[in-house]
C-alpha positions as CSV (number, residue, x, y, z in Angstrom):
1,M,22.3,58.1,83.8
2,I,25.6,56.5,82.9
3,Q,25.2,57.6,79.3
4,M,24.7,61.2,80.5
5,L,27.9,61.1,82.6
6,I,29.7,59.7,79.5
7,D,28.4,62.5,77.3
8,Y,29.1,65.2,79.8
9,P,32.5,64.8,81.5
10,L,32.0,68.0,83.5
11,L,28.8,66.6,85.0
12,L,30.8,63.5,85.9
13,L,33.6,65.6,87.5
14,F,31.2,67.5,89.8
15,T,29.2,64.5,90.6
16,V,32.3,62.7,91.8
17,A,33.5,65.7,93.6
18,S,30.3,66.5,95.4
19,L,29.5,62.9,96.4
20,G,33.2,62.3,97.4
21,Y,33.1,65.4,99.6
22,L,29.9,64.3,101.2
23,L,31.4,60.9,101.9
24,G,34.6,62.5,103.3
25,S,32.6,64.6,105.8
26,V,31.3,61.4,107.5
27,K,33.2,60.8,110.7
28,V,33.9,57.4,112.2
29,R,35.2,57.5,115.8
30,G,36.1,61.2,115.3
31,S,38.0,60.6,112.1
32,S,37.1,61.2,108.4
33,L,38.7,60.8,105.0
34,G,38.1,64.5,104.1
35,V,38.7,65.5,100.5
36,A,40.6,62.2,100.0
37,A,37.2,60.5,99.6
38,V,36.9,62.2,96.2
39,L,39.7,59.8,95.0
40,F,37.8,56.7,96.2
41,M,34.5,58.0,94.9
42,G,36.2,58.5,91.5
43,L,37.5,54.9,91.6
44,A,34.0,53.7,92.2
45,F,32.6,55.6,89.3
46,G,35.5,54.6,87.0
47,A,34.9,50.9,87.8
48,M,31.4,51.1,86.5
49,D,32.2,51.8,82.9
50,A,35.4,52.3,80.9
51,R,33.8,55.0,78.9
52,L,33.5,57.3,82.0
53,Q,36.4,59.6,81.6
54,I,37.4,63.2,82.6
55,P,39.8,65.0,80.2
56,Q,43.4,64.7,81.4
57,I,43.8,68.5,81.1
58,I,41.6,68.8,84.1
59,F,44.1,66.7,86.1
60,L,47.0,68.8,85.0
61,L,45.2,72.0,85.7
62,G,44.2,70.9,89.2
63,L,47.7,69.6,90.0
64,S,49.4,72.9,88.8
65,I,47.0,75.1,90.8
66,Y,47.3,73.0,93.9
67,V,51.1,72.8,94.1
68,Y,51.7,76.4,93.0
69,S,49.2,77.7,95.7
70,I,51.0,75.6,98.4
71,G,54.3,76.9,97.2
72,L,53.2,80.5,97.5
73,S,51.8,80.1,101.0
74,S,54.8,78.0,102.3
75,G,57.8,79.7,100.7
76,P,59.1,81.7,103.6
77,S,58.8,78.9,106.1
78,F,60.3,76.4,103.6
79,F,63.5,78.4,103.1
80,A,63.7,79.3,106.8
81,S,63.5,75.6,107.7
82,Y,66.2,74.6,105.3
83,K,68.4,77.4,106.4
84,K,68.1,76.0,110.0
85,N,68.1,72.2,109.4
86,G,68.8,71.8,105.7
87,V,71.5,69.1,105.9
88,R,69.6,67.1,108.4
89,D,66.4,67.2,106.4
90,F,68.1,66.4,103.1
91,I,69.9,63.4,104.5
92,F,66.8,62.1,106.3
93,T,64.5,62.5,103.3
94,T,66.9,60.8,100.8
95,S,67.6,58.0,103.3
96,M,63.9,57.2,103.6
97,L,63.4,57.3,99.8
98,T,66.3,54.9,99.4
99,F,64.8,52.7,102.0
100,S,61.5,52.5,100.1
101,G,63.5,51.5,97.0
102,L,65.2,48.7,98.9
103,V,61.9,47.4,100.1
104,A,60.7,47.3,96.4
105,V,63.8,45.2,95.6
106,G,63.0,42.8,98.4
107,L,59.4,42.4,97.2
108,W,60.7,41.8,93.6
109,L,62.8,38.9,95.0
110,L,59.9,37.6,97.1
111,F,57.1,37.7,94.5
112,G,59.0,37.3,91.3
113,F,57.5,40.3,89.6
114,S,59.0,41.6,86.3
115,A,61.2,44.6,86.5
116,A,58.6,46.7,84.8
117,T,55.8,45.6,87.2
118,I,57.8,46.3,90.4
119,T,58.9,49.6,89.1
120,G,55.2,50.5,88.5
121,V,54.4,49.2,91.9
122,Y,57.1,51.5,93.4
123,A,55.9,54.5,91.4
124,G,52.2,53.8,92.4
125,S,52.9,53.1,96.1
126,T,54.8,56.3,96.4
127,T,52.1,58.1,94.3
128,N,54.7,59.5,91.9
129,T,53.3,59.8,88.3
130,P,56.5,61.6,87.0
131,A,58.5,58.5,88.1
132,L,56.3,56.3,86.1
133,A,56.4,58.6,83.1
134,G,60.2,58.6,83.2
135,V,60.4,54.9,83.1
136,L,57.8,54.6,80.3
137,D,59.8,57.0,78.3
138,Y,62.9,55.0,78.7
139,I,61.1,51.7,77.9
140,N,59.7,53.2,74.7
141,N,63.1,54.3,73.6
142,A,65.1,51.2,74.7
143,F,62.7,48.4,73.6
144,P,61.0,49.6,70.4
145,N,60.0,46.0,69.4
146,N,58.4,45.1,72.7
147,S,57.7,48.4,74.4
148,E,53.9,48.1,74.5
149,N,53.9,44.9,76.5
150,I,56.6,46.1,79.0
151,M,54.9,49.5,79.4
152,N,51.6,47.8,80.1
153,Q,53.2,45.8,82.9
154,A,54.5,49.0,84.5
155,V,51.1,50.8,84.1
156,I,49.2,47.8,85.6
157,G,51.6,47.8,88.6
158,Y,51.1,51.5,89.0
159,S,47.3,51.4,88.7
160,F,46.8,48.8,91.4
161,S,49.4,50.4,93.7
162,Y,48.3,54.0,93.6
163,P,45.2,53.7,95.7
164,M,47.1,51.6,98.2
165,G,49.8,54.3,98.2
166,V,47.2,56.8,99.4
167,L,45.4,54.4,101.8
168,G,48.7,53.0,103.2
169,G,50.0,56.4,104.1
170,M,46.8,57.3,106.0
171,I,46.8,53.9,107.9
172,G,50.4,54.4,108.8
173,I,49.7,57.9,110.2
174,V,46.8,56.6,112.4
175,L,48.8,53.6,113.7
176,M,52.0,55.4,114.4
177,E,50.3,58.3,116.2
178,K,48.7,55.8,118.6
179,F,51.9,53.7,119.0
180,L,54.0,56.8,119.7
181,K,51.2,58.4,121.8
182,I,51.4,61.7,120.0
183,D,49.9,64.8,121.7
184,Y,49.3,67.3,118.8
185,A,48.2,70.1,121.2
186,A,51.5,69.9,123.1
187,E,53.5,69.9,119.9
188,N,51.5,72.9,118.6
189,K,52.6,75.0,121.6
190,I,56.2,74.3,120.9
191,L,56.1,74.7,117.2
192,K,54.4,78.2,117.5
193,K,57.9,79.6,118.0
194,D,59.1,78.6,114.6
195,Y,56.0,78.4,112.5
196,P,53.1,80.9,111.8
197,L,50.4,78.9,113.6
198,G,48.7,81.7,115.4
199,G,47.0,81.1,118.7
200,S,44.4,82.3,121.2
201,L,45.2,85.9,122.0
202,S,43.7,87.9,124.8
203,S,44.5,91.1,126.7
204,T,44.9,92.0,130.3
205,T,45.7,95.0,132.5
206,V,48.8,95.0,134.7
207,E,49.8,97.4,137.5
208,V,53.5,97.9,137.9
209,T,54.6,96.9,141.4
210,N,58.2,95.7,140.8
211,E,60.7,98.5,141.5
212,A,63.5,96.5,139.7
213,I,62.0,97.3,136.3
214,C,61.3,101.0,137.0
215,N,63.3,103.8,135.2
216,I,64.5,101.4,132.6
217,Q,63.5,101.9,129.0
218,L,61.0,99.3,127.7
219,R,63.4,98.3,124.8
220,D,66.1,97.3,127.4
221,L,63.5,95.4,129.5
222,Q,62.5,93.5,126.3
223,K,66.1,92.6,125.6
224,T,66.4,91.2,129.1
225,Y,63.1,89.3,129.5
226,D,62.2,88.6,125.8
227,W,58.5,88.9,126.6
228,N,56.2,87.4,123.9
229,V,53.5,90.1,124.4
230,N,52.7,93.5,122.9
231,F,52.2,96.6,125.0
232,G,49.2,98.8,124.3
233,R,47.8,101.7,126.3
234,I,49.5,102.9,129.4
235,Y,48.1,105.1,132.2
236,Q,51.0,107.0,133.8
237,D,51.0,110.2,135.8
238,G,47.3,110.7,135.3
239,E,47.5,110.6,131.5
240,M,46.7,108.0,128.9
241,S,49.2,107.3,126.1
242,L,50.4,104.5,123.9
243,A,53.5,102.5,124.9
244,S,56.7,103.1,123.1
245,W,60.2,101.6,123.3
246,D,61.4,104.8,125.1
247,I,58.9,104.7,127.9
248,R,60.1,104.0,131.5
249,F,57.7,102.4,133.9
250,Q,56.9,103.8,137.4
251,I,55.3,102.2,140.4
252,G,51.5,102.4,140.0
253,D,51.5,102.6,136.2
254,T,48.7,100.6,134.6
255,I,49.5,98.9,131.2
256,M,47.4,96.9,128.7
257,L,49.2,93.7,127.5
258,V,48.2,91.5,124.5
259,G,49.4,88.0,124.0
260,E,48.7,84.3,124.6
261,K,48.2,83.1,128.2
262,E,51.7,81.8,128.7
263,G,53.3,85.0,127.5
264,L,51.0,87.1,129.6
265,D,51.7,85.1,132.7
266,E,55.4,85.4,132.2
267,A,55.2,89.2,131.7
268,I,52.8,89.7,134.7
269,E,55.2,87.8,137.0
270,V,57.9,90.3,136.3
271,I,56.0,93.5,136.0
272,G,53.5,93.3,138.8
273,E,50.0,92.0,139.2
274,A,46.9,91.8,137.0
275,V,44.2,94.2,137.9
276,D,40.7,95.1,136.8
277,S,41.2,98.7,135.4
278,P,38.9,101.0,133.6
279,I,41.5,101.7,130.9
280,A,40.6,98.3,129.4
281,H,37.3,99.9,128.3
282,D,38.4,103.5,127.9
283,R,37.7,104.8,124.4
284,Q,37.9,108.5,125.2
285,Y,41.3,109.1,123.7
286,F,42.2,105.9,121.8
287,D,39.9,103.6,120.0
288,V,40.4,100.0,118.7
289,A,39.7,99.0,115.1
290,R,40.4,96.2,112.7
291,I,41.5,97.2,109.2
292,F,41.9,95.0,106.1
293,V,45.2,95.1,104.1
294,S,44.0,95.6,100.5
295,N,46.6,98.2,99.3
296,P,49.0,96.2,97.1
297,I,51.7,98.8,97.7
298,L,52.0,97.5,101.3
299,V,52.0,93.8,100.5
300,G,55.4,92.1,101.1
301,R,56.6,94.9,103.4
302,S,57.4,94.5,107.1
303,L,55.5,96.4,109.7
304,A,58.7,98.1,110.8
305,S,59.3,99.5,107.3
306,L,56.0,101.3,107.4
307,N,57.0,103.6,110.3
308,I,53.4,103.6,111.6
309,T,54.3,105.2,115.0
310,E,56.1,108.1,113.2
311,K,53.2,108.9,111.0
312,Y,50.3,108.3,113.4
313,N,49.6,108.1,117.1
314,A,48.8,104.4,116.7
315,L,50.0,100.9,117.5
316,V,49.5,97.6,115.8
317,T,48.9,94.9,118.4
318,R,47.7,91.8,116.5
319,I,47.0,90.5,113.0
320,R,44.4,88.0,111.9
321,R,45.3,85.9,108.8
322,G,42.6,83.5,107.9
323,D,41.6,81.8,111.2
324,M,44.9,82.6,112.9
325,D,45.5,85.5,115.3
326,F,49.2,86.3,116.0
327,L,51.1,89.2,117.6
328,A,52.3,91.9,115.4
329,K,56.0,92.3,115.4
330,G,58.4,94.6,113.5
331,D,59.5,91.8,111.1
332,T,55.9,90.7,110.4
333,V,55.4,90.8,106.6
334,L,52.0,91.9,105.4
335,E,49.8,89.9,103.1
336,L,46.7,90.7,101.2
337,G,43.6,90.0,103.3
338,D,45.4,90.5,106.7
339,R,43.2,92.1,109.3
340,I,45.3,94.5,111.4
341,R,44.1,95.5,114.9
342,F,45.0,99.0,115.8
343,I,44.9,101.1,118.9
344,A,44.9,104.7,117.7
345,R,43.5,108.2,118.2
346,R,40.0,108.4,116.8
347,E,41.1,111.2,114.3
348,D,43.8,108.9,112.9
349,L,41.5,105.9,112.2
350,A,40.0,107.2,108.9
351,E,43.5,108.0,107.5
352,L,44.8,104.6,108.6
353,S,41.9,103.0,106.8
354,R,42.7,104.8,103.6
355,Y,46.4,104.0,103.9
356,F,45.9,100.2,104.3
357,G,42.9,100.0,101.9
358,D,40.4,98.4,104.2
359,S,38.5,96.8,101.3
360,Y,37.3,93.2,101.9
361,R,36.6,92.7,98.2
362,E,40.0,93.9,97.0
363,S,41.7,91.9,99.8
364,S,40.0,88.7,98.5
365,E,40.5,89.0,94.8
366,V,43.1,87.0,92.8
367,N,45.5,89.1,90.7
368,L,45.1,87.0,87.6
369,F,48.1,88.6,85.9
370,S,50.6,87.6,88.6
371,F,48.9,84.3,89.3
372,G,48.9,83.3,85.6
373,L,52.5,84.5,85.1
374,G,53.7,82.6,88.1
375,I,52.1,79.3,87.0
376,G,53.4,79.9,83.5
377,L,56.9,80.3,84.8
378,G,56.4,77.1,86.8
379,L,55.2,75.1,83.7
380,I,58.2,76.4,81.7
381,L,60.6,75.2,84.4
382,G,58.7,71.9,84.6
383,S,59.1,71.3,80.8
384,V,62.9,71.6,81.0
385,E,64.5,68.1,80.6
386,F,67.5,67.3,82.9
387,S,69.8,64.5,81.6
388,F,72.4,62.4,83.4
389,G,73.9,60.2,80.8
390,D,72.1,58.4,78.1
391,S,69.6,56.5,80.2
392,L,68.6,58.9,83.0
393,N,66.4,61.8,82.1
394,F,63.7,63.6,84.0
395,K,61.5,66.7,84.1
396,L,60.0,68.5,87.1
397,G,56.7,68.4,85.3
398,Y,53.4,69.9,86.1
399,A,54.0,69.4,89.9
400,G,57.6,70.1,90.5
401,G,58.0,73.2,88.3
402,P,55.0,75.2,89.7
403,L,55.9,74.1,93.2
404,I,59.5,75.3,93.0
405,V,58.5,78.6,91.3
406,G,55.7,79.0,93.9
407,L,58.2,78.6,96.8
408,I,60.5,81.2,95.3
409,L,57.8,83.7,94.5
410,G,56.1,83.2,97.8
411,T,59.3,84.0,99.6
412,L,59.9,87.1,97.4
413,Q,56.2,88.2,98.0
414,R,56.6,90.9,95.3
415,T,58.9,92.0,92.5
416,G,58.6,95.7,91.9
417,P,55.0,96.4,91.3
418,I,54.1,92.7,90.8
419,V,52.6,91.1,94.0
420,W,53.1,87.4,93.8
421,S,51.4,86.4,97.1
422,L,47.7,85.5,97.2
423,P,45.1,86.6,99.8
424,Y,44.8,83.9,102.4
425,S,41.2,83.1,101.6
426,A,41.9,82.9,97.9
427,N,44.9,80.7,98.4
428,V,42.8,78.2,100.5
429,T,40.0,78.2,97.9
430,L,42.5,77.5,95.0
431,Q,44.2,74.7,96.9
432,Q,40.8,73.0,97.6
433,L,39.7,73.5,94.0
434,G,43.0,72.1,92.5
435,L,42.9,69.1,94.9
436,M,39.3,68.3,94.0
437,L,40.1,68.4,90.3
438,L,43.2,66.2,90.4
439,L,41.7,63.6,92.8
440,A,38.5,63.2,90.7
441,V,40.4,62.6,87.5
442,I,42.9,60.1,89.1
443,G,40.1,58.1,90.6
444,V,37.9,57.9,87.5
445,S,40.8,57.1,85.2
446,S,42.1,54.3,87.4
447,G,38.8,52.7,88.5
448,H,38.2,50.6,85.4
449,A,41.8,49.5,85.0
450,L,41.6,48.1,88.5
451,V,38.6,46.0,87.7
452,E,39.7,45.0,84.2
453,N,43.1,43.7,85.3
454,L,41.9,42.0,88.4
455,S,43.7,38.7,88.8
456,I,45.8,36.7,91.3
457,E,48.9,38.7,90.3
458,S,47.0,42.0,90.9
459,L,46.2,40.9,94.4
460,W,49.9,40.3,95.0
461,I,50.6,43.8,93.5
462,V,48.1,45.3,95.9
463,L,49.8,43.5,98.8
464,A,53.2,44.6,97.7
465,S,52.2,48.2,97.3
466,G,50.6,48.1,100.8
467,V,53.9,46.8,102.2
468,I,56.0,49.5,100.5
469,S,53.7,52.4,101.6
470,L,53.2,51.1,105.2
471,L,56.8,50.3,105.8
472,T,57.9,53.6,104.4
473,A,55.4,55.5,106.5
474,F,56.4,53.6,109.6
475,A,60.1,54.2,109.0
476,I,59.7,57.9,108.4
477,L,57.5,58.5,111.4
478,F,59.5,56.3,113.8
479,V,63.0,57.1,112.8
480,G,62.2,60.8,112.3
481,Y,60.4,61.1,115.7
482,K,62.5,58.9,117.9
483,I,66.0,59.1,116.4
484,V,66.2,62.3,114.3
485,K,63.9,64.1,116.9
486,M,61.8,65.9,114.3
487,P,58.2,67.0,115.3
488,F,55.6,64.4,114.5
489,S,53.4,67.0,112.9
490,L,56.2,67.9,110.5
491,L,56.9,64.3,109.7
492,L,53.3,63.8,108.6
493,G,54.0,66.2,105.7
494,I,57.0,64.2,104.7
495,V,54.9,61.0,104.7
496,S,52.2,62.8,102.6
497,N,53.6,62.1,99.2
498,Q,50.1,62.7,97.8
499,P,47.7,65.7,98.3
500,A,44.9,63.5,99.8
501,I,47.3,62.2,102.5
502,L,48.4,65.8,103.2
503,D,44.8,66.9,103.7
504,F,44.2,63.9,105.9
505,A,47.3,64.7,108.0
506,S,46.3,68.3,108.4
507,S,42.9,67.2,109.6
508,R,44.6,65.1,112.3
509,T,46.9,67.9,113.5
510,K,44.4,70.7,113.0
511,N,47.1,73.1,111.9
512,R,49.3,73.8,108.9
513,I,52.5,72.1,110.1
514,P,52.1,69.0,107.8
515,I,52.1,71.5,104.8
516,F,55.5,72.8,105.8
517,G,56.8,69.2,105.9
518,F,55.3,68.5,102.5
519,V,56.9,71.4,100.8
520,M,60.2,70.7,102.5
521,M,60.1,67.1,101.2
522,F,58.4,67.3,97.8
523,P,61.0,68.9,95.5
524,I,63.7,66.5,96.8
525,A,61.4,63.5,96.7
526,L,60.1,64.2,93.3
527,I,63.6,64.1,91.8
528,F,64.8,61.2,93.8
529,K,61.8,59.0,93.1
530,I,62.2,59.6,89.4
531,V,65.9,58.6,89.7
532,I,65.2,55.6,92.0
533,A,62.4,54.3,89.6
534,Q,64.7,54.3,86.6
535,V,67.6,52.8,88.6
536,L,65.2,50.0,89.8
537,F,64.2,49.2,86.2
538,L,67.8,49.2,84.9
539,L,69.2,47.0,87.6
540,L,66.3,44.6,87.9
541,N,65.7,44.2,84.2
542,G,69.3,43.1,83.7
543,A,69.3,40.8,86.8
């Protein structure tokens, strides 16, 4: 069996992935490793035989696909967040990275590691391969006569530290959420205002009983009360119509409202009282339908720019994106695969369906031209070398380049006829595929090195890496939550310096907030970790 896995690397890849995923689905006290288990399954297989290897190109492919897909889906929220809290987030992230570097210096003094070893430990415990690559490149150029020995020290430090970097982050998350008594559900309600999390939407019928809101246009009432609801059908003066911003309410009018419970309760308190009215089930004049957005011409455009109410007697009340339902607003930007819920005249529904496309297949397909072009641009950016003096050079690499390009293109949504964004379902699938590929390769390639170099020093390396990863996680989560006052769910993304930790964090919060923290932190962290690793080696090697 081992020989077959040696001869057929793809069989090894999917064996590790499938067994790892199975292991990750096992829950202990309500928690599971999730896709991170693929990494640990890879370590187990790699430890069996040094000849078990998966081509490195698989790792690079998985990494590029994963970070580019995340960039596309998170671009708009990333730039909106930095526009709002950019200085705070930058100072906090760089401060925490500097703290982890100082912890490494302290451990160097305590354990007496070589400069190369502690630098590898730092790169591994922060799970930053580009940082290790930058140091190895410098060692190769600066020490031509002894480069192999020094490079091996760094690689050994990195190999033993990397698994602890992943495990330490997960342990830190679990311990700190218990210590700080985090309520993810309560945070989720607050964060919905700033992040596209969706929610549980429902509809209700309200009768107008408040004279104070009568004879005032709905647009003026909305400015005054800022209701987080959408208005649908209205029964007024014996006629059924669709609400518009020009409409003026009268006593006895019956209105359909759509929103989350909190928003509905706030609107009902001002407008009147909830009633059981037949208009909720009336389909005589207006019908309800869900239509897929599959027309690429409409992708990246806001609902307001489509002028739906001018072309049709119709309203868009809500949109479903993946598993999320959220209220349709004028500034909502459409994406491929969105399911729009309409209230419209029966005779307009067929035309609306043609206008938006309404093809499930087309709304789920990946545009390979724009996807390939986007990743290609990211790889080009990642190959550019940035130099600061003779001894400090770095590249964004296969992770940083595609991520930054993904963030930019995800925010743009489209450039002329080219649609950059991916359908939600396709994006999720690509993220999962990319993550599975890179974790399997990392695990298998590191497994045998861990066993082969097992010694007393390696145990101290594991301990040191655990200290760095845990203390860094504790500092980020405690300082960020208690002092900087950042949402804990967002901080989980900042702690998640490796995709497996990010997936674990998202499984804890049960929402996408950690992903926003991850993309906010990753470009800065990638560059700073490369710089810190090289500074560590330069300073400690001469000490």
